NUBA-451759 format. One record per residue (C-alpha): z, x, y. Coordinates in pm, 1 decimal. Each point is the difference from the previous one (the first is absolute). Last residue first. Layout:
+----------+----------+----------+
:       pz :       px :       py :
+----------+----------+----------+
:        Z :        X :        Y :
...
+----------+----------+----------+
//
This chain:
+----------+----------+----------+
:       pz :       px :       py :
+----------+----------+----------+
:  10451.3 :  11741.4 :   4736.4 :
:   -325.5 :    -28.9 :    193.1 :
:     25.4 :    157.6 :    323.7 :
:   -102.3 :   -155.8 :    361.9 :
:    -13.7 :    250.0 :    314.6 :
:    -72.6 :   -120.0 :    324.9 :
:     -2.6 :    177.3 :    343.6 :
:    -40.1 :      5.0 :    384.5 :
:     39.4 :    207.1 :    321.3 :
:   -133.3 :   -144.5 :    304.9 :
:   -170.9 :    253.4 :    196.5 :
:     96.5 :    292.1 :    241.4 :
:    335.3 :     -0.2 :   -131.1 :
:    236.6 :    240.1 :    123.1 :
:    322.0 :     64.9 :   -205.7 :
:    -27.7 :    368.1 :    -36.7 :
:   -298.0 :    -66.9 :   -118.6 :
:     45.2 :    217.1 :   -338.3 :
:    379.0 :   -107.3 :      4.8 :
:   -146.2 :   -357.6 :     38.4 :
:   -244.0 :     25.1 :   -315.3 :
:    280.0 :    137.1 :   -226.2 :
:    213.1 :   -233.8 :     63.6 :
:   -212.7 :   -284.5 :    -65.8 :
:   -178.9 :    167.9 :   -302.7 :
:    377.1 :     80.1 :   -132.3 :
:    127.0 :   -329.2 :     96.4 :
:   -264.4 :   -212.3 :   -191.4 :
:     37.0 :    247.4 :   -304.7 :
:    325.9 :   -120.2 :     -7.3 :
:   -120.2 :   -382.0 :    -16.3 :
:   -217.4 :     76.2 :   -216.7 :
:    189.9 :    159.7 :   -265.9 :
:      6.1 :    374.6 :    -56.2 :
:   -209.5 :    100.9 :   -256.4 :
:   -273.0 :     91.1 :    237.0 :
:    178.6 :    239.6 :    204.8 :
:   -188.3 :    344.3 :     26.3 :
:   -328.1 :   -223.5 :   -120.1 :
:     65.7 :   -226.9 :    376.2 :
:     45.4 :    299.2 :    197.5 :
:   -284.9 :    181.8 :   -152.7 :
:   -233.4 :   -317.9 :     65.1 :
:    102.9 :    -50.4 :    380.3 :
:     -1.3 :    347.5 :     28.9 :
:   -409.3 :     20.2 :   -155.3 :
:    -33.7 :   -376.1 :    228.5 :
:     72.9 :    214.4 :    325.4 :
:    298.4 :     38.9 :    240.1 :
:   -256.6 :     91.0 :    274.2 :
:     62.2 :    335.2 :    154.9 :
:     10.2 :    -22.4 :    437.6 :
:    283.0 :    279.9 :     35.2 :
:    278.2 :   -253.2 :     12.8 :
:   -116.2 :   -194.0 :   -264.7 :
:   -256.6 :   -284.0 :    -63.3 :
:    -23.1 :   -323.4 :   -176.1 :
:   -351.1 :    -71.5 :   -116.2 :
:    123.9 :    -20.5 :   -385.2 :
:    263.2 :   -274.2 :     72.9 :
:   -184.6 :   -176.6 :    286.6 :
:   -314.7 :     -7.2 :   -245.1 :
:    143.8 :   -311.9 :   -148.2 :
:    165.5 :    -37.7 :   -336.6 :
:    -27.6 :    -73.6 :   -348.6 :
:    154.4 :    186.1 :   -295.2 :
:    -34.9 :    -95.1 :   -367.7 :
:    234.1 :     28.5 :   -237.3 :
:     50.8 :    124.7 :   -389.5 :
:    370.6 :    -28.7 :   -181.0 :
:   -125.3 :   -217.0 :   -282.8 :
:   -392.4 :     43.1 :    -35.5 :
:   -302.9 :    -83.7 :    230.6 :
:   -347.9 :    -64.5 :    -94.2 :
:   -282.4 :     14.0 :    225.8 :
:   -230.5 :   -199.0 :    205.6 :
:   -201.4 :     24.5 :    330.3 :
:   -126.8 :   -305.6 :    186.5 :
:   -308.3 :    -42.9 :    202.3 :
:     23.0 :   -149.8 :    355.5 :
:   -278.1 :    136.2 :    131.8 :
:    -83.2 :   -133.9 :    320.7 :
:   -230.9 :   -266.7 :    167.9 :
:     65.9 :   -176.0 :    276.6 :
:     71.6 :    324.5 :    251.4 :
:    305.4 :     18.1 :    209.9 :
:    285.7 :   -204.1 :    -98.8 :
:    145.3 :    180.6 :   -293.0 :
:    -18.8 :    396.4 :      2.6 :
:   -315.9 :    133.1 :   -265.4 :
:     19.1 :     46.1 :   -389.0 :
:    140.0 :    301.3 :   -201.1 :
:    197.6 :    326.4 :    -18.4 :
:     53.3 :     73.8 :   -359.1 :
:    344.8 :     35.1 :   -151.6 :
:    240.5 :    283.8 :     48.6 :
:    163.8 :    124.5 :   -346.7 :
:    372.2 :    155.6 :     46.6 :
:    189.5 :    123.6 :   -281.0 :
:    357.7 :   -121.2 :    -63.2 :
:    -92.4 :   -116.4 :   -375.4 :
:   -234.3 :   -241.0 :    188.4 :
:      6.3 :     18.7 :    378.9 :
:   -274.7 :   -272.7 :    164.0 :
:   -126.0 :    127.4 :    335.8 :
:   -184.7 :   -329.3 :    221.1 :
:   -331.0 :     67.4 :    245.1 :
:     94.4 :     47.0 :    310.4 :
:   -161.7 :   -331.4 :    160.4 :
:   -390.9 :   -123.5 :     98.0 :
:     49.0 :   -297.7 :   -271.0 :
:    147.1 :     88.9 :   -285.0 :
:     13.4 :   -160.5 :   -374.3 :
:    289.8 :    107.8 :   -247.8 :
:     65.9 :   -146.7 :   -351.6 :
:    255.8 :    130.8 :   -199.8 :
:     87.6 :    -53.4 :   -358.2 :
:    294.2 :    -47.7 :   -202.5 :
:    -33.2 :   -324.7 :    -39.0 :
:    -60.8 :   -133.3 :    346.9 :
:     22.7 :    258.6 :    319.5 :
:   -232.3 :    -93.1 :    284.6 :
:    -24.9 :    209.0 :    292.2 :
:   -179.4 :    -79.3 :    310.5 :
:    -55.6 :    293.6 :    306.7 :
:    -68.1 :   -100.1 :    371.7 :
:   -225.9 :     90.1 :    302.9 :
:     13.5 :   -283.9 :    272.5 :
:   -227.5 :    -67.6 :    298.0 :
:     45.9 :    -81.6 :    352.8 :
:   -291.4 :    -78.2 :    269.8 :
:      9.2 :   -385.2 :    -17.1 :
:    149.4 :    -46.1 :   -349.4 :
:     26.4 :   -385.3 :    -29.0 :
:   -356.1 :    -91.8 :   -226.3 :
:    -31.5 :    320.5 :   -125.1 :
:    343.4 :     22.6 :   -121.2 :
:    -77.1 :   -288.1 :   -201.1 :
:   -292.7 :    132.6 :   -212.2 :
:    160.9 :    290.7 :    -23.9 :
:    340.0 :   -102.0 :   -169.8 :
:   -283.3 :   -233.8 :   -251.8 :
:   -153.3 :    322.1 :    -63.8 :
:    309.8 :    233.1 :    -31.6 :
:    160.0 :   -281.5 :   -229.6 :
:   -273.7 :    -67.4 :   -236.8 :
:     57.8 :    320.1 :   -248.0 :
:    344.0 :    -80.2 :     18.3 :
:     -7.9 :   -363.9 :   -156.1 :
:     97.2 :   -264.3 :    233.3 :
:    337.4 :   -183.6 :    -45.3 :
:    237.4 :    172.5 :    236.4 :
:   -306.8 :    -52.7 :    240.6 :
:    212.6 :   -152.2 :    310.2 :
:    237.9 :    299.3 :    -37.3 :
:   -290.4 :    171.1 :    113.2 :
:   -137.1 :   -200.9 :    284.2 :
:    362.2 :    -59.3 :    134.3 :
:     81.5 :    417.7 :    -36.3 :
:   -367.2 :     52.6 :    186.5 :
:    121.7 :   -265.0 :    287.4 :
:    314.8 :    227.7 :     27.0 :
:   -165.9 :    300.3 :     32.7 :
:   -194.2 :   -126.7 :    297.3 :
:    309.4 :    -56.1 :    181.7 :
:    146.9 :    336.7 :    -67.2 :
:   -353.8 :    177.0 :    113.3 :
:     24.1 :   -195.6 :    336.5 :
:    385.0 :     41.0 :     30.7 :
:    -75.9 :    376.0 :    -29.0 :
:   -181.9 :    214.1 :   -156.8 :
:   -389.0 :     60.3 :    -53.4 :
:   -188.1 :    -68.8 :   -346.4 :
:    191.8 :   -184.3 :   -245.0 :
:    153.6 :    216.6 :   -314.1 :
:     41.7 :   -232.3 :   -364.1 :
:    173.0 :     62.0 :   -293.4 :
:    -10.5 :   -264.1 :   -283.4 :
:    170.9 :    -54.7 :   -330.6 :
:    -94.3 :   -261.5 :   -250.8 :
:    292.9 :     19.3 :   -345.0 :
:     13.8 :   -132.2 :   -313.0 :
:   -114.9 :   -334.5 :   -209.7 :
:    296.5 :   -154.5 :     29.8 :
:     43.5 :      4.4 :    357.0 :
:     76.4 :    279.2 :    286.6 :
:   -130.8 :     14.1 :    345.8 :
:    -38.0 :    334.2 :    189.2 :
:    -49.7 :     32.0 :    400.6 :
:    -59.4 :    317.5 :    224.9 :
:    -93.6 :     -1.1 :    380.7 :
:    -97.5 :    260.3 :    224.0 :
:   -128.2 :   -143.9 :    384.0 :
:    293.2 :    113.4 :    188.8 :
:    313.1 :   -123.9 :    180.5 :
:    278.9 :    133.5 :    216.6 :
:   -168.5 :    323.6 :    -25.3 :
:   -108.3 :    272.3 :   -299.4 :
:     45.8 :   -331.4 :   -207.1 :
:    191.1 :    148.1 :   -341.9 :
:    -65.9 :   -183.8 :   -290.4 :
:    162.6 :     94.4 :   -310.1 :
:    -41.9 :   -189.9 :   -366.6 :
:     96.0 :     59.5 :   -350.3 :
:    -69.5 :   -190.3 :   -322.8 :
:    136.7 :     63.2 :   -344.8 :
:   -169.6 :   -215.2 :   -303.9 :
:     45.8 :   -149.4 :   -332.8 :
:    402.9 :    -65.2 :    -59.7 :
:     11.0 :    -65.7 :    394.5 :
:     34.4 :    164.1 :    313.2 :
:    -58.6 :    -80.1 :    333.8 :
:    -26.3 :    252.2 :    350.0 :
:    -56.9 :    -33.8 :    334.1 :
:     19.0 :   -401.9 :      5.0 :
:   -348.3 :   -139.4 :    119.2 :
:   -119.0 :     41.7 :    349.9 :
:    -24.4 :   -296.3 :    229.4 :
:    367.4 :     56.0 :     67.0 :
:    -95.2 :    315.7 :    160.3 :
:   -250.6 :   -161.5 :    258.6 :
:    239.3 :   -213.0 :    107.8 :
:    214.2 :    210.9 :     87.1 :
:   -227.7 :    264.8 :    166.7 :
:   -139.0 :   -333.9 :    201.2 :
:    360.3 :    -88.9 :     92.7 :
:     47.4 :    394.1 :    109.6 :
:   -262.1 :     -1.9 :    204.7 :
:     47.6 :   -335.2 :    202.1 :
:    331.9 :    215.8 :     46.4 :
:   -156.4 :    271.5 :    154.9 :
:   -270.6 :   -174.4 :    210.8 :
:    323.2 :   -179.1 :    133.9 :
:    150.6 :    322.2 :     63.0 :
:   -299.5 :    155.7 :    148.7 :
:    -69.6 :   -280.0 :    229.1 :
:    403.3 :     47.9 :    132.0 :
:    -85.8 :    381.0 :     29.9 :
:   -325.9 :   -108.0 :    193.7 :
:    202.1 :   -232.5 :    217.4 :
:    233.6 :    267.1 :     44.9 :
:   -214.6 :    255.4 :    118.7 :
:   -182.3 :   -217.3 :    275.3 :
:    337.6 :    -77.4 :     97.8 :
:     73.3 :    370.7 :     36.1 :
:   -335.7 :     97.5 :    172.8 :
:     70.3 :   -282.4 :    221.4 :
:    318.8 :    112.7 :     71.5 :
:    -95.8 :    351.9 :     89.9 :
:   -295.7 :   -106.8 :    189.1 :
:    218.3 :   -225.1 :    243.4 :
:    227.6 :    258.7 :     49.5 :
:   -217.2 :    254.3 :    132.7 :
:   -206.7 :   -270.2 :    210.4 :
:    344.4 :    -90.6 :    164.1 :
:     87.2 :    355.8 :     89.6 :
:   -383.0 :     58.6 :     93.4 :
:     35.6 :   -343.1 :    234.5 :
:    283.0 :    208.3 :    178.8 :
:   -143.0 :    329.0 :     30.1 :
:   -340.9 :   -203.6 :    188.5 :
:    224.1 :   -200.1 :    234.8 :
:    181.1 :    300.5 :    111.0 :
:   -405.8 :    155.5 :     41.3 :
:    -24.4 :   -298.9 :    257.2 :
:   -225.2 :   -347.9 :    -56.3 :
:   -109.7 :   -129.7 :    308.9 :
:    193.9 :   -267.1 :    246.8 :
:    252.0 :   -227.9 :    -29.4 :
:    -59.5 :   -259.8 :   -256.4 :
:   -204.6 :    227.5 :   -220.6 :
:   -345.7 :   -137.2 :    -69.3 :
:    -46.9 :    154.3 :   -359.9 :
:    124.0 :     99.3 :   -302.4 :
:   -166.2 :     63.2 :   -334.2 :
:    237.5 :    139.6 :   -304.4 :
:   -255.7 :    172.8 :   -266.3 :
:    -64.3 :    -33.4 :   -387.9 :
:     89.1 :    195.3 :   -308.4 :
:    -99.1 :    345.9 :     57.5 :
:    168.5 :    239.4 :   -310.1 :
:    192.5 :    296.6 :    167.2 :
:     36.8 :    313.3 :   -277.9 :
:    289.0 :    144.0 :   -120.0 :
:    -62.8 :    -10.3 :   -373.3 :
:    204.6 :   -313.5 :    -53.5 :
:   -180.2 :   -212.6 :    252.2 :
:     71.1 :    -12.1 :    408.7 :
:    -63.0 :   -353.5 :    109.7 :
:   -215.1 :     -5.7 :    342.6 :
:    -24.7 :   -276.5 :    194.6 :
:   -217.1 :    103.2 :    314.2 :
:     52.2 :    -57.0 :    362.7 :
:   -191.2 :   -204.1 :    270.6 :
:     93.4 :    -26.6 :    336.8 :
:   -207.5 :   -199.0 :    321.1 :
:    -69.0 :     -9.0 :    360.2 :
:   -327.7 :   -129.5 :     88.3 :
:     46.0 :   -297.2 :   -238.6 :
:   -356.3 :   -247.9 :    -57.0 :
:   -146.8 :    259.7 :   -224.3 :
:   -386.3 :     35.9 :    -67.1 :
:   -142.7 :    292.2 :   -153.6 :
:     98.2 :    376.4 :     77.1 :
:   -202.1 :    115.6 :   -279.8 :
:      0.9 :    257.4 :   -207.4 :
:    299.5 :    106.7 :    114.8 :
:      5.8 :    401.1 :     69.0 :
:    371.2 :      4.0 :    204.4 :
:   -199.2 :    315.6 :    156.4 :
:   -123.9 :   -213.1 :    325.2 :
:    328.1 :    -84.0 :    119.1 :
:     10.7 :   -406.1 :     63.8 :
:      4.0 :    -95.1 :    277.7 :
:   -122.6 :   -338.0 :     45.4 :
:    216.4 :    -96.9 :   -281.2 :
:    321.1 :     70.6 :    211.4 :
:    343.3 :    132.6 :   -139.9 :
:   -108.5 :     39.3 :   -339.9 :
:    220.1 :     89.7 :   -265.3 :
:   -185.2 :    106.4 :   -325.2 :
:    241.3 :     99.7 :   -330.5 :
:   -142.8 :    236.1 :   -249.7 :
:    -55.8 :    -24.1 :   -358.3 :
:   -353.4 :     73.0 :     56.3 :
:   -167.8 :   -293.0 :   -224.5 :
:    272.9 :   -248.7 :    127.0 :
:     -3.7 :     78.5 :    366.0 :
:   -423.7 :    -20.2 :    -24.6 :
:     30.3 :   -317.0 :   -141.8 :
:    260.4 :   -136.6 :    238.5 :
:   -261.9 :     47.3 :    312.5 :
:   -278.6 :     42.0 :   -103.5 :
:   -130.4 :    -12.6 :   -350.9 :
:    118.7 :    301.5 :   -214.5 :
:    139.8 :   -246.5 :   -264.6 :
:   -164.9 :   -302.0 :     -6.7 :
:    200.4 :   -318.1 :    197.2 :
:    -56.1 :   -313.7 :    -80.6 :
:    120.3 :   -294.7 :    197.8 :
:    -71.4 :   -386.0 :    -99.7 :
:    349.4 :    -92.9 :    -47.8 :
:    201.0 :    147.9 :    291.0 :
:   -334.5 :   -112.5 :    189.2 :
:      6.2 :   -374.3 :    -97.1 :
:    411.4 :     26.0 :     53.6 :
:    -60.1 :    132.4 :    389.0 :
:    198.1 :    296.0 :     77.5 :
:    358.6 :    -16.8 :    221.7 :
:    207.8 :    164.1 :   -306.7 :
:   -167.4 :     89.7 :   -359.9 :
:     61.5 :     35.3 :   -382.0 :
:   -161.9 :     90.3 :   -288.5 :
:   -330.3 :    150.0 :    203.7 :
:   -270.2 :    151.2 :   -220.0 :
:   -126.0 :    331.1 :    -45.4 :
:   -307.3 :    135.7 :   -190.9 :
:   -107.1 :    272.3 :   -280.5 :
:    289.3 :     61.0 :   -217.0 :
:   -140.3 :   -267.2 :   -239.5 :
:    352.8 :   -140.7 :    -24.1 :
:     12.0 :    -95.4 :    335.0 :
:    153.3 :    213.4 :    295.2 :
:    256.5 :   -143.1 :    207.9 :
:      1.1 :   -119.5 :    365.2 :
:    319.3 :   -101.6 :    172.2 :
:    -93.3 :   -194.1 :    361.6 :
:     96.0 :      9.6 :    359.5 :
:    -79.9 :   -181.8 :    319.9 :
:    265.2 :     -5.5 :    299.9 :
:    203.3 :    276.2 :    -46.5 :
:    321.2 :     51.1 :     88.8 :
:     27.6 :    350.4 :   -147.8 :
:    299.5 :      2.6 :   -194.9 :
:     54.4 :   -382.8 :    -49.3 :
:   -389.4 :    -13.5 :    -97.9 :
:     35.1 :    298.5 :   -263.9 :
:    303.4 :   -180.7 :   -162.2 :
:   -170.7 :   -325.6 :    -66.6 :
:   -278.8 :    200.3 :   -124.1 :
:    214.4 :    155.9 :   -234.5 :
:    165.8 :   -274.9 :   -101.2 :
:   -335.9 :   -169.0 :    -75.4 :
:   -137.6 :    327.8 :   -165.4 :
:    291.2 :     19.7 :   -270.2 :
:      0.4 :   -401.6 :    -40.6 :
:   -383.3 :     63.4 :   -107.7 :
:    107.6 :    307.6 :   -222.4 :
:    227.1 :   -235.6 :   -218.3 :
:    337.0 :    180.9 :    -98.8 :
:    228.7 :    -48.1 :    278.4 :
:    412.2 :     67.6 :     53.8 :
:   -121.1 :    413.0 :     91.0 :
:   -196.5 :   -151.5 :    243.2 :
:    295.7 :    -64.0 :    229.6 :
:    199.6 :    267.6 :    -27.0 :
:   -293.8 :    237.0 :     12.0 :
:    -93.5 :   -194.5 :    344.0 :
:    340.5 :     66.9 :    121.2 :
:    -20.6 :    394.0 :   -102.6 :
:   -328.7 :     76.5 :    141.4 :
:     82.0 :   -205.2 :    316.5 :
:    295.1 :    218.0 :     68.4 :
:   -138.8 :    324.3 :   -114.4 :
:   -320.1 :    -81.7 :    289.1 :
:    245.6 :   -115.2 :    226.2 :
:    245.7 :    340.0 :    -52.0 :
:   -295.4 :    216.1 :     40.4 :
:   -116.8 :   -153.6 :    317.2 :
:    372.0 :     45.6 :     99.7 :
:     44.0 :    345.3 :    -89.9 :
:   -368.1 :     85.3 :    160.8 :
:     88.8 :   -143.1 :    305.7 :
:    393.2 :    151.9 :     22.8 :
:   -231.5 :    359.6 :    -30.9 :
:   -239.5 :   -160.4 :    273.5 :
:    300.0 :    -86.5 :    248.2 :
:    149.2 :    349.0 :   -102.0 :
:   -286.3 :    190.8 :     96.3 :
:    -40.2 :   -199.9 :    300.9 :
:    362.2 :    102.1 :    113.9 :
:    -67.5 :    351.5 :   -111.0 :
:   -309.9 :     22.9 :    258.5 :
:    238.1 :   -226.3 :    265.4 :
:    297.0 :    306.3 :     -8.4 :
:   -292.0 :    298.0 :    -40.9 :
:   -152.9 :   -176.8 :    323.6 :
:    356.9 :    -24.3 :    174.8 :
:     36.3 :    353.5 :    -92.4 :
:   -269.9 :    121.3 :    153.8 :
:     22.5 :   -176.3 :    334.8 :
:    347.6 :    101.4 :      9.2 :
:   -174.3 :    400.6 :    -18.3 :
:   -246.9 :   -105.0 :    258.1 :
:    221.3 :   -151.7 :    249.7 :
:    230.0 :    322.4 :    -33.8 :
:   -296.6 :    208.8 :     48.3 :
:    -72.4 :   -164.9 :    304.8 :
:    401.2 :    -30.7 :    155.4 :
:    -47.0 :    384.0 :    -56.8 :
:   -307.2 :     11.0 :    178.6 :
:    147.2 :   -256.6 :    275.5 :
:    294.7 :    221.8 :     26.1 :
:    306.6 :   -149.9 :   -185.6 :
:    334.8 :    -51.4 :    177.0 :
:    161.6 :    137.2 :   -227.0 :
:    314.0 :   -315.3 :   -114.5 :
:   -233.9 :   -277.0 :    158.7 :
:   -313.3 :     72.5 :   -215.7 :
:    135.5 :    122.7 :   -316.4 :
:    232.1 :   -340.9 :    -19.7 :
:   -283.3 :   -258.8 :    115.4 :
:   -221.3 :    136.8 :   -257.2 :
:    271.2 :     24.4 :   -254.1 :
:    140.1 :   -364.3 :     91.1 :
:   -408.2 :   -119.6 :    -45.1 :
:     14.3 :    138.4 :   -348.1 :
:    300.5 :   -155.6 :    -77.9 :
:   -127.0 :   -324.4 :    106.4 :
:   -278.3 :      7.5 :   -277.0 :
:    194.2 :    129.3 :   -290.9 :
:    286.5 :   -283.1 :    101.8 :
:   -272.4 :   -285.4 :    -45.1 :
:     15.5 :     73.3 :   -384.8 :
:   -346.8 :     88.9 :   -168.2 :
:   -230.7 :   -349.1 :    -42.4 :
:     -1.7 :   -257.5 :   -342.3 :
:    -75.5 :   -316.3 :    138.9 :
:   -376.4 :    -31.9 :   -114.8 :
:     66.4 :    132.0 :   -293.9 :
:     69.9 :   -297.5 :   -135.8 :
:    207.9 :   -151.9 :   -344.8 :
:     46.2 :   -374.6 :    -92.9 :
:   -200.6 :     30.0 :   -306.0 :
:    -98.2 :   -347.0 :   -145.8 :
:   -301.8 :     44.5 :   -117.1 :
:   -181.5 :     49.5 :    312.2 :
:    269.6 :     82.0 :    332.1 :
+----------+----------+----------+
//
C-alpha cells in the first residue's frame, strides 16, 4: 500500500458460516415440512432477499472500510510530510521534498512544482522530474493559461483521464499542446491570517506508470499540496522576519550614529545655559540641532530635512558637516554658503533651518524657511519674524539677520515644526500658542527642567504618538 500503509479492504468479507447457515435453514425447511412447490418458491424468494441484504451490507462495509483506509492514508501522508518539512527553512527545499513525495505516491514519470514569481503574474518551475533542463529553465506559465495557470487562477485541481475527452464545461481558454494524455494538476494554496487561501503555485504530475490518474491520487496529492502551501508560506514569513531583524539592527546602528552626531543635550557655564532635545518619529530622522561655544559667545542652529527615514538622516549628516566647516564664517554669510553647497548635492531634498548667535548680550538670528525662533524676556514671549527660503532649492535666498539685546535670564527657543504640529487624539494641533503659554508658566526654571516640561507635555498631548520628528534647542544668557 502507498505511503507504507498495509491495510486493504479486498480481504474483507462476511464470515463464511453466515452463508452456510442460510443453506442449512433452506434444506431443513424443505426436508422437515416437505414444502410444496409454491411454498418452496416463497422460501426461495425470502432466502434470496436475505442473501441480497447480506451482500448489500457487505458492500456497505467494504465502502466504509475503504473510506477509513483512504482517510488514514491521507492523514499518514500529511503527518509524515509535516515531520519532514518542519526542519526545512528554504522554500526550494520544501518544493523538492514535496515533489519527491508526490512522485513516489502516484508513480508519475514526469512531474514539477511551479511557484509564482514576485510579480504574482507568472509561474516558473523550481523543481522537476523527467523534464529536460532546457524546458525547466525556459518555461513560464502566466496565471490563467492552460493548464497549470488555469488551476492556479481558479484555485481548483484538475484531473484529466484523457486529454482528448475534456468536458466542454471546463472552459479553458485553449487546450494547447500537451504530450500527456492523462495528468493531474493541484494548486498549492496557503491560508493567511484572514482565513483566505493565497495561491502560491501548482504541483504538476503526468505519465502515470500504471495507467491514468484516479480520484484517490487526487486526494493524496491535495494533502501534499496543503502541507506544501503551509510550509512555503512559513519559510517566507521566517525569511521576512530575518530580513526585518537585520534591518532593525542596521537602523538601530544608524540611530546610534545619528545620536552621536548631536552635541550634549545640556551645557552650562558662567555665561550660558543650553538645552536641546531631538526625538525622531522613527529609528532615524531628518531633524538636527547643534551648537558651539567659544570665548566670543554661542552659535546655535536647528534644521529639518524634507522627508523622513534613512535618506533624510544621511542628508542631515551632510548638512551638519557643512555647518561645522563654517565655524569661522560670519552669520549673515552662513546660509548663502550652505545653500550653494546643498544645491550641488541636494537632489530632490531641501533643508529648513534657523540660526542664532549670542555675543556680548546681543542676539542675532537668521531664518531659512523655518519656524521663527521665540525669545523669552522676563517671562514674556516674542515671536521673531519668519524669513528666507529653504536651503538647497533656489539660487538666491534671503539670509538677512535680525538683532536684539538680551539680559540675564532671557533665552531664545529654536524648534522644528514637529513640536507645534503634533496632534492630539481629537486631531487638534499642539500649536505655537500652547507652546508659548507652557514656557511662560515655567520660564524661570532652568532649561533642563523646561526641556522636561515641553517633552512631557507634548508626549501626553499626543499620547506618545509622533508623526514627525520632535526637536528644539534653547540658549539662555546667565
